[in-house]
TIBAKOL-174541 format. One record per residue (C-alpha): residue number from 1; residue in one letter; chain; z, x, y. Coordinates in pm, 1 decimal. Layout:
// residues N
   pos   code   unit         up       east      north
   NUM      A      A          Z          X          Y
...
***
This chain:
// residues 410
   pos   code   unit         up       east      north
     1      E      A     5669.9     9635.0    -4656.7
     2      F      A     5942.3     9518.1    -4818.8
     3      H      A     6071.1     9399.0    -5171.6
     4      V      A     6305.9     9074.8    -5192.4
     5      A      A     6512.5     9053.4    -5570.5
     6      K      A     6745.1     8737.8    -5663.4
     7      G      A     6990.6     8712.0    -5951.1
     8      A      A     7331.9     8692.6    -6084.1
     9      P      A     7521.2     8821.8    -5761.5
    10      Q      A     7697.3     9108.4    -5953.4
    11      V      A     7354.6     9234.8    -6057.2
    12      I      A     7199.1     9250.3    -5691.0
    13      L      A     7522.4     9404.1    -5594.4
    14      A      A     7495.6     9669.3    -5871.7
    15      L      A     7129.1     9662.4    -5723.0
    16      A      A     7270.5     9752.5    -5340.0
    17      G      A     7492.2    10021.6    -5417.2
    18      G      A     7841.4     9822.6    -5483.4
    19      A      A     7979.3     9816.3    -5246.4
    20      K      A     8387.3     9775.8    -5299.8
    21      N      A     8440.8     9538.8    -4987.3
    22      L      A     8171.1     9344.5    -5021.1
    23      E      A     8232.0     9299.7    -5385.9
    24      E      A     8573.6     9133.1    -5352.3
    25      T      A     8374.1     8907.2    -5068.3
    26      I      A     8134.5     8772.5    -5326.4
    27      D      A     8362.2     8698.8    -5612.2
    28      H      A     8585.8     8538.1    -5387.7
    29      L      A     8266.4     8361.8    -5219.1
    30      S      A     8170.9     8289.3    -5668.3
    31      E      A     8548.6     8170.5    -5726.9
    32      T      A     8476.7     7906.4    -5461.2
    33      F      A     8139.0     7773.3    -5515.6
    34      A      A     8227.1     7752.5    -5926.0
    35      E      A     8526.6     7545.6    -5894.3
    36      K      A     8310.9     7334.1    -5679.7
    37      G      A     8068.7     7366.4    -5959.0
    38      Y      A     7797.6     7562.6    -5763.9
    39      R      A     7589.2     7786.9    -5924.4
    40      M      A     7571.1     8125.1    -5688.0
    41      L      A     7314.4     8367.7    -5635.2
    42      G      A     7264.4     8660.2    -5486.6
    43      V      A     6984.5     8804.6    -5332.7
    44      A      A     6862.6     9203.7    -5158.1
    45      R      A     6579.3     9284.0    -5008.2
    46      S      A     6423.4     9648.3    -4957.1
    47      D      A     6330.3     9864.5    -4737.3
    48      A      A     6039.7    10105.1    -4689.9
    49      A      A     6182.4    10358.8    -4800.7
    50      G      A     6275.2    10157.6    -5165.3
    51      A      A     6686.5    10098.9    -5026.8
    52      W      A     6833.3     9778.2    -5119.7
    53      T      A     7041.5     9604.1    -4866.2
    54      Y      A     7264.8     9302.3    -4987.9
    55      I      A     7164.5     9027.2    -4751.7
    56      G      A     7327.7     8715.2    -4866.8
    57      V      A     7399.6     8489.1    -5149.6
    58      L      A     7245.2     8125.0    -5217.8
    59      A      A     7411.8     7863.3    -5387.8
    60      F      A     7292.1     7546.2    -5656.2
    61      H      A     7488.5     7238.3    -5740.3
    62      D      A     7307.6     7116.5    -6031.6
    63      P      A     7498.8     6764.1    -6100.3
    64      P      A     7548.2     6544.9    -6446.0
    65      R      A     7293.9     6275.8    -6466.7
    66      P      A     7464.3     5972.4    -6361.9
    67      D      A     7493.3     5863.7    -6736.9
    68      S      A     7652.9     6158.1    -6871.9
    69      A      A     8023.2     6068.9    -6861.2
    70      A      A     7923.0     5691.3    -6941.0
    71      T      A     7749.0     5855.4    -7237.3
    72      I      A     8053.1     6062.8    -7357.5
    73      K      A     8289.1     5837.3    -7320.8
    74      T      A     8115.9     5600.9    -7564.4
    75      A      A     8036.5     5867.7    -7807.0
    76      E      A     8391.4     5955.8    -7812.1
    77      D      A     8515.4     5599.5    -7886.3
    78      M      A     8279.8     5606.7    -8185.9
    79      G      A     8482.3     5904.3    -8305.7
    80      L      A     8263.9     6252.9    -8177.5
    81      D      A     8404.5     6498.2    -8045.9
    82      V      A     8246.7     6610.8    -7733.3
    83      K      A     8236.3     6943.1    -7650.5
    84      M      A     8077.1     7121.8    -7367.2
    85      V      A     7912.5     7482.0    -7441.1
    86      T      A     7719.9     7634.3    -7122.2
    87      G      A     7636.5     8020.2    -6984.4
    88      D      A     7768.2     7900.9    -6687.2
    89      H      A     8082.9     8051.0    -6502.2
    90      V      A     8431.2     7910.2    -6656.0
    91      A      A     8495.5     7723.5    -6328.7
    92      I      A     8157.3     7543.1    -6305.5
    93      A      A     8185.5     7447.3    -6641.4
    94      R      A     8592.9     7309.1    -6580.0
    95      E      A     8427.7     7128.2    -6303.3
    96      V      A     8128.9     6953.2    -6496.2
    97      A      A     8419.9     6847.9    -6733.9
    98      R      A     8594.0     6661.7    -6467.9
    99      E      A     8302.8     6520.4    -6388.7
   100      V      A     8175.7     6373.1    -6696.1
   101      N      A     8563.7     6285.1    -6796.4
   102      L      A     8609.5     6581.9    -7074.0
   103      K      A     8900.6     6745.1    -7133.0
   104      T      A     8918.6     7095.7    -6962.6
   105      D      A     9023.5     7295.0    -7170.8
   106      I      A     8766.0     7558.6    -7141.4
   107      V      A     8764.6     7913.1    -7282.4
   108      T      A     8494.1     8205.6    -7268.9
   109      A      A     8365.1     8377.8    -7523.6
   110      D      A     8573.3     8626.0    -7518.2
   111      A      A     8877.6     8405.5    -7705.1
   112      F      A     8700.4     8377.0    -8019.1
   113      L      A     8456.9     8656.7    -8007.7
   114      K      A     8683.0     8919.7    -8181.5
   115      Q      A     8909.7     8697.2    -8403.3
   116      S      A     8842.8     8626.3    -8756.3
   117      D      A     8631.5     8352.7    -8883.2
   118      T      A     9005.1     8188.1    -8966.1
   119      E      A     9150.7     8265.4    -8633.6
   120      A      A     8786.9     8182.3    -8442.2
   121      A      A     8747.4     7870.4    -8613.4
   122      D      A     9157.6     7735.1    -8499.5
   123      T      A     9024.1     7871.5    -8139.9
   124      V      A     8664.2     7675.8    -8151.3
   125      E      A     8850.8     7385.0    -8321.6
   126      K      A     9075.7     7347.6    -8048.8
   127      A      A     8902.1     7368.3    -7730.4
   128      D      A     8751.9     7132.2    -7527.8
   129      G      A     8409.6     7365.3    -7463.0
   130      F      A     8291.0     7729.9    -7376.0
   131      A      A     8158.4     7874.3    -7113.9
   132      E      A     7991.8     8204.7    -7009.9
   133      V      A     7853.9     8222.8    -7376.0
   134      F      A     7536.5     8367.6    -7483.6
   135      P      A     7272.6     8229.5    -7787.4
   136      E      A     7467.2     8431.1    -8070.5
   137      H      A     7767.3     8283.1    -7944.8
   138      K      A     7656.0     7911.4    -7915.7
   139      Y      A     7514.5     7993.0    -8348.6
   140      R      A     7866.5     8091.5    -8415.2
   141      I      A     8029.0     7822.5    -8295.3
   142      V      A     7856.1     7603.3    -8434.8
   143      S      A     7860.9     7770.0    -8782.7
   144      L      A     8276.7     7781.6    -8739.2
   145      L      A     8306.9     7443.1    -8670.4
   146      Q      A     8078.2     7336.1    -9048.4
   147      S      A     8309.3     7571.6    -9209.6
   148      R      A     8600.1     7350.1    -9102.2
   149      G      A     8409.2     7042.6    -9258.1
   150      H      A     8239.4     6915.0    -8948.0
   151      T      A     7913.5     6751.4    -8946.6
   152      V      A     7803.1     6941.8    -8603.0
   153      G      A     7516.4     6806.5    -8385.9
   154      M      A     7390.4     7022.4    -8028.6
   155      T      A     7176.5     6956.2    -7783.8
   156      G      A     6952.9     7196.4    -7569.0
   157      D      A     6607.5     7304.0    -7413.1
   158      G      A     6599.4     7617.0    -7372.7
   159      V      A     6464.2     7946.1    -7634.3
   160      N      A     6846.6     8055.6    -7634.7
   161      D      A     6937.2     7720.1    -7756.6
   162      A      A     6703.9     7732.0    -8097.2
   163      P      A     6893.6     7932.8    -8303.2
   164      A      A     7202.2     7697.3    -8285.9
   165      L      A     6997.3     7438.5    -8287.6
   166      K      A     6786.2     7523.1    -8602.5
   167      K      A     7222.7     7598.8    -8738.6
   168      A      A     7344.1     7258.0    -8616.4
   169      D      A     7362.3     6964.8    -8866.2
   170      V      A     7120.0     6726.8    -8623.2
   171      G      A     6991.2     6967.8    -8355.3
   172      I      A     6857.1     6761.1    -8053.1
   173      A      A     6599.5     6927.6    -7826.8
   174      V      A     6594.8     6668.2    -7495.3
   175      A      A     6346.7     6612.5    -7279.4
   176      G      A     6152.6     6867.7    -7105.9
   177      A      A     6280.6     7088.2    -7382.7
   178      T      A     6137.0     7437.5    -7457.4
   179      D      A     5851.7     7448.2    -7782.5
   180      A      A     6083.0     7664.5    -7928.7
   181      A      A     6384.1     7411.4    -7888.4
   182      K      A     6187.5     7169.3    -7980.6
   183      S      A     6068.8     7361.8    -8311.0
   184      A      A     6422.4     7398.2    -8422.2
   185      A      A     6553.3     7097.9    -8351.1
   186      A      A     6551.3     6767.3    -8581.2
   187      I      A     6536.3     6478.9    -8316.2
   188      V      A     6309.4     6530.1    -7995.2
   189      L      A     6414.2     6336.5    -7708.5
   190      T      A     6111.6     6234.5    -7505.8
   191      K      A     6256.7     6044.3    -7189.9
   192      P      A     6591.2     6174.4    -6932.4
   193      G      A     6934.3     6110.1    -7033.2
   194      L      A     7151.0     6156.5    -7316.2
   195      S      A     7228.5     5802.7    -7336.1
   196      V      A     6945.9     5754.9    -7635.3
   197      I      A     7155.0     5966.3    -7875.3
   198      I      A     7462.4     5668.6    -7868.7
   199      D      A     7137.1     5438.5    -8049.0
   200      A      A     7063.2     5725.9    -8239.5
   201      I      A     7407.6     5727.1    -8381.5
   202      K      A     7454.0     5339.7    -8402.0
   203      E      A     7083.9     5311.8    -8553.4
   204      S      A     7164.5     5564.5    -8853.2
   205      R      A     7512.1     5385.2    -8905.7
   206      K      A     7346.5     5074.4    -8962.3
   207      I      A     7120.5     5200.6    -9185.3
   208      F      A     7381.8     5331.9    -9415.6
   209      Q      A     7538.7     5035.9    -9425.6
   210      R      A     7209.9     4888.1    -9540.8
   211      M      A     7200.3     5169.2    -9798.9
   212      D      A     7561.4     5084.1    -9897.4
   213      H      A     7508.2     4714.8    -9948.2
   214      Y      A     7205.3     4792.6   -10140.8
   215      V      A     7413.7     5074.2   -10385.3
   216      I      A     7649.8     4805.9   -10436.1
   217      Y      A     7469.4     4517.0   -10546.6
   218      R      A     7214.4     4744.7   -10774.7
   219      I      A     7455.6     4841.9   -10922.0
   220      A      A     7625.4     4519.9   -10934.9
   221      E      A     7280.0     4356.4   -11047.8
   222      T      A     7287.1     4606.0   -11292.2
   223      I      A     7617.8     4550.8   -11469.2
   224      N      A     7532.5     4186.1   -11489.6
   225      V      A     7241.3     4168.2   -11644.0
   226      L      A     7287.7     4505.1   -11892.8
   227      F      A     7635.7     4334.7   -11986.5
   228      F      A     7541.8     3988.5   -12009.5
   229      I      A     7205.4     4080.8   -12252.8
   230      A      A     7365.0     4329.3   -12468.5
   231      L      A     7680.1     4163.4   -12535.5
   232      A      A     7514.8     3801.4   -12604.7
   233      I      A     7281.8     4040.5   -12877.9
   234      L      A     7593.2     4177.7   -13042.5
   235      I      A     7776.3     3883.1   -13028.6
   236      F      A     7579.4     3607.3   -13131.9
   237      G      A     7313.5     3775.2   -13279.5
   238      F      A     7021.2     3596.6   -13033.3
   239      F      A     6828.4     3766.1   -12722.2
   240      P      A     6945.9     3504.9   -12391.0
   241      V      A     6624.4     3572.6   -12192.8
   242      T      A     6289.5     3656.1   -12360.9
   243      A      A     6080.3     3998.1   -12277.1
   244      L      A     5869.3     3874.9   -12039.0
   245      M      A     6182.8     3699.8   -11821.0
   246      I      A     6328.3     4053.3   -11772.7
   247      V      A     5956.8     4130.9   -11603.3
   248      L      A     6059.2     3827.8   -11421.3
   249      L      A     6374.3     3847.2   -11314.1
   250      A      A     6253.8     4278.4   -11191.9
   251      L      A     5913.8     4221.0   -11030.1
   252      L      A     6128.2     3878.1   -10822.9
   253      N      A     6447.3     4090.9   -10776.9
   254      D      A     6227.5     4400.5   -10556.6
   255      I      A     6097.0     4145.9   -10302.7
   256      P      A     6455.1     4060.3   -10130.8
   257      I      A     6562.6     4420.2   -10275.1
   258      M      A     6294.6     4536.9   -10007.7
   259      T      A     6376.8     4339.0    -9713.1
   260      I      A     6736.6     4462.7    -9721.3
   261      A      A     6601.9     4765.1    -9471.0
   262      W      A     6545.9     4485.6    -9203.4
   263      D      A     6894.1     4281.6    -9281.2
   264      N      A     7112.8     4203.4    -8975.4
   265      V      A     7444.0     4460.2    -9029.1
   266      L      A     7682.4     4577.5    -8765.9
   267      Y      A     7746.0     4964.7    -8719.5
   268      S      A     8098.4     5089.9    -8788.3
   269      R      A     8288.7     5209.3    -8477.3
   270      S      A     8395.7     5578.8    -8674.9
   271      P      A     8198.7     5819.2    -8871.5
   272      E      A     8065.6     5708.2    -9188.0
   273      Q      A     8123.8     5913.9    -9515.5
   274      W      A     8029.0     5790.0    -9881.1
   275      E      A     8288.8     5688.3   -10049.3
   276      M      A     8212.3     5608.1   -10405.2
   277      R      A     8538.8     5539.8   -10565.5
   278      K      A     8582.8     5193.9   -10388.0
   279      T      A     8143.7     5165.5   -10410.0
   280      L      A     8184.3     5168.7   -10778.8
   281      T      A     8432.2     4975.0   -10786.7
   282      L      A     8346.6     4687.2   -10559.9
   283      A      A     8040.0     4685.1   -10764.8
   284      T      A     8173.7     4696.2   -11093.7
   285      L      A     8421.1     4424.1   -10997.3
   286      I      A     8129.1     4213.8   -10888.9
   287      G      A     7931.3     4284.5   -11172.5
   288      F      A     8185.2     4184.9   -11440.9
   289      V      A     8247.3     3880.2   -11211.2
   290      G      A     7854.0     3759.1   -11274.8
   291      V      A     7883.2     3903.5   -11634.0
   292      T      A     8162.9     3603.5   -11679.7
   293      A      A     8010.9     3375.5   -11509.3
   294      S      A     7715.9     3399.6   -11715.4
   295      F      A     7896.7     3352.2   -12032.7
   296      L      A     8057.2     3050.5   -11936.9
   297      L      A     7688.7     2929.5   -11849.8
   298      L      A     7594.9     3013.8   -12182.0
   299      A      A     7887.7     2843.1   -12365.6
   300      I      A     7834.8     2515.2   -12139.6
   301      A      A     7444.2     2554.2   -12255.6
   302      L      A     7509.0     2569.8   -12637.6
   303      G      A     7824.2     2378.9   -12655.9
   304      P      A     7845.5     2044.9   -12401.8
   305      F      A     7496.7     2030.0   -12336.8
   306      N      A     7353.8     2146.4   -12692.4
   307      L      A     7014.4     2307.8   -12594.6
   308      D      A     6731.1     2380.4   -12767.4
   309      F      A     6669.8     2730.0   -12740.6
   310      G      A     6457.5     2798.2   -12541.3
   311      V      A     6540.9     2550.0   -12298.6
   312      M      A     6879.9     2751.8   -12375.8
   313      Q      A     6657.1     3044.5   -12244.4
   314      S      A     6489.2     2921.5   -11940.1
   315      F      A     6852.9     2794.9   -11837.0
   316      I      A     6973.4     3135.8   -11863.3
   317      F      A     6732.6     3286.1   -11700.5
   318      L      A     6760.7     3037.0   -11346.4
   319      K      A     7112.0     3128.8   -11314.5
   320      L      A     7049.2     3480.6   -11345.1
   321      M      A     6771.9     3478.1   -11108.8
   322      V      A     6962.8     3255.6   -10854.7
   323      A      A     7289.6     3412.3   -10902.0
   324      G      A     7174.4     3733.5   -10869.9
   325      H      A     6972.2     3653.9   -10577.6
   326      L      A     7318.7     3526.7   -10408.0
   327      T      A     7477.8     3858.1   -10490.3
   328      I      A     7289.3     3991.7   -10211.6
   329      F      A     7442.8     3802.4    -9937.3
   330      V      A     7845.4     3888.1   -10112.7
   331      A      A     7741.8     4256.4   -10185.5
   332      R      A     7641.3     4281.2    -9756.8
   333      T      A     7954.8     4156.6    -9606.7
   334      R      A     8358.4     4323.7    -9651.1
   335      G      A     8440.8     3947.8    -9481.7
   336      P      A     8312.4     3632.8    -9619.6
   337      F      A     7955.8     3633.1    -9688.5
   338      W      A     7902.6     3414.3    -9373.1
   339      S      A     8039.1     3679.3    -9125.7
   340      V      A     7715.4     3829.4    -9063.0
   341      R      A     7404.0     3627.6    -9019.7
   342      P      A     7152.0     3799.2    -9234.1
   343      G      A     6838.9     3928.9    -9133.5
   344      S      A     6532.8     3674.7    -9106.0
   345      A      A     6302.6     3858.3    -9377.0
   346      L      A     6621.9     3896.4    -9654.2
   347      L      A     6717.0     3469.2    -9617.4
   348      W      A     6333.2     3374.7    -9636.1
   349      S      A     6218.1     3634.3    -9916.8
   350      T      A     6577.2     3489.3   -10125.2
   351      I      A     6499.9     3166.8   -10102.1
   352      G      A     6162.9     3216.8   -10144.1
   353      T      A     6240.1     3393.5   -10506.3
   354      K      A     6468.7     3149.6   -10591.6
   355      A      A     6225.6     2855.5   -10582.8
   356      I      A     5912.3     3059.7   -10765.3
   357      A      A     6147.5     3092.7   -11026.7
   358      T      A     6280.3     2757.5   -10998.9
   359      L      A     5893.9     2614.3   -11011.9
   360      I      A     5858.2     2856.1   -11307.2
   361      V      A     6128.2     2695.2   -11553.4
   362      I      A     6027.6     2334.4   -11478.0
   363      Y      A     5715.1     2369.1   -11471.9
   364      G      A     5696.3     2592.8   -11758.9
   365      L      A     5475.5     2881.1   -11644.4
   366      G      A     5508.6     3136.3   -11968.4
   367      V      A     5833.9     2984.2   -12074.8
   368      T      A     6059.4     2645.7   -12182.0
   369      P      A     6028.5     2400.9   -11962.3
   370      I      A     6348.7     2263.1   -11820.6
   371      S      A     6445.5     1938.2   -11636.4
   372      W      A     6495.3     1906.3   -11293.6
   373      Q      A     6865.0     1815.8   -11324.3
   374      L      A     6960.2     2117.2   -11558.2
   375      A      A     6791.6     2318.8   -11239.8
   376      T      A     7006.8     2152.8   -10976.9
   377      F      A     7323.8     2204.4   -11204.4
   378      V      A     7201.6     2611.1   -11205.5
   379      W      A     7153.7     2636.9   -10865.8
   380      I      A     7524.1     2423.4   -10757.2
   381      Y      A     7672.0     2624.4   -11093.1
   382      S      A     7556.9     2975.9   -10902.1
   383      L      A     7649.5     2882.4   -10556.1
   384      I      A     7986.4     2804.1   -10648.5
   385      W      A     8046.4     3054.3   -10846.6
   386      E      A     7905.6     3334.0   -10595.3
   387      F      A     8003.4     3210.5   -10276.2
   388      V      A     8335.5     3100.0   -10355.1
   389      I      A     8485.6     3283.5   -10642.6
   390      M      A     8328.6     3625.1   -10664.0
   391      D      A     8356.1     3618.2   -10267.9
   392      Q      A     8719.9     3605.2   -10244.0
   393      V      A     8683.5     3856.2   -10549.9
   394      K      A     8534.8     4072.1   -10327.8
   395      I      A     8723.5     4019.9    -9990.9
   396      Y      A     9081.0     4065.3   -10194.1
   397      A      A     8913.0     4406.0   -10310.1
   398      Y      A     8875.5     4519.5   -10004.9
   399      R      A     9195.8     4432.0    -9873.4
   400      L      A     9302.5     4680.1   -10254.4
   401      I      A     9115.6     4948.2   -10224.7
   402      D      A     9031.1     5009.7    -9845.4
   403      H      A     9309.0     5107.9    -9588.1
   404      T      A     9086.2     5285.6    -9335.4
   405      D      A     9094.5     5001.5    -9116.5
   406      I      A     8689.0     5052.2    -9015.4
   407      Q      A     8599.2     4856.3    -8701.2
   408      F      A     8224.2     4717.2    -8734.5
   409      T      A     8041.8     4538.2    -8384.9
   410      R      A     7671.4     4443.6    -8305.3
***
């Protein structure tokens, strides 16, 4: 009768008595295998009397997935700083780093374990990866990076990864992860490999772009409608649109606004962040260009056209509807409005709601009717102001306020 034990070579050596000459041999084998990316297990057996004998070592190779190098390269091209964190021997970590084209400045937990938080944060920021770490070290690495203002994402699959996954801004449990890791993570991958993370980054940056476009449009259109109506009342002493028209504006605006969630956008090649100074400046500028266009049309309605009061209100209402929806197409691009094709849902919902507004004022559904000629004039006037004047103002404004040279791609 005998027993067999396997485990870390040094631990098994201690179990077998820890002969000095054998220790040197095992250390040499460990280094040799580790430099080639192999993990090593020691094996010992006991005799009937319970005495243990070291009988050998087993080497295991766990190569990176074939898509790992390409995934890391894409992530780095998108502005991410990728760091390896592993419990393996530092030589194994360096070999794996070379295989996936990561830099090989790999340090052990001892490099920052006894340092102050400030010194440790410097060490962690500069290192390309970490080896021979324990769960508490992973947690501290994430915490130190966050203390420097970094948004930290972490992948893991084991119980020992759970604390760090929970601490990270975005914890990602890979396919086959333990229940503890899945519970701690914000994202759980169901397919093998990490390439899906790149898809998630791209999609998140598209969502950010849609949110930014919505904010710009919403602020600009609010300025346009509220300032125009309020100033018209204060200056001229009358309401340029009726209460019903304001309700219709709100209802018909909501339909295309909801479809911004499915708009066709380009994602940034660099990490996104809110820059409210730029957003507010651009939205305010677009909004007051719209106010100017509205007052000029009001002057035309009261002057050369000499429209009746009710007709003038319908005339202005149609302008606010048509031009307001066209502002969406101006706000959604940094370049000319045609530089990025809009999503089908946004395009057709915008066309449909403008057509409904046009039919309402032509056939007088709850408002004073206007002629087809006046409606056509409003359309042409709005197209010129939005796609020629406002679009050029937007492009020039971006040149003045945006110096980040952010690249966008499909």
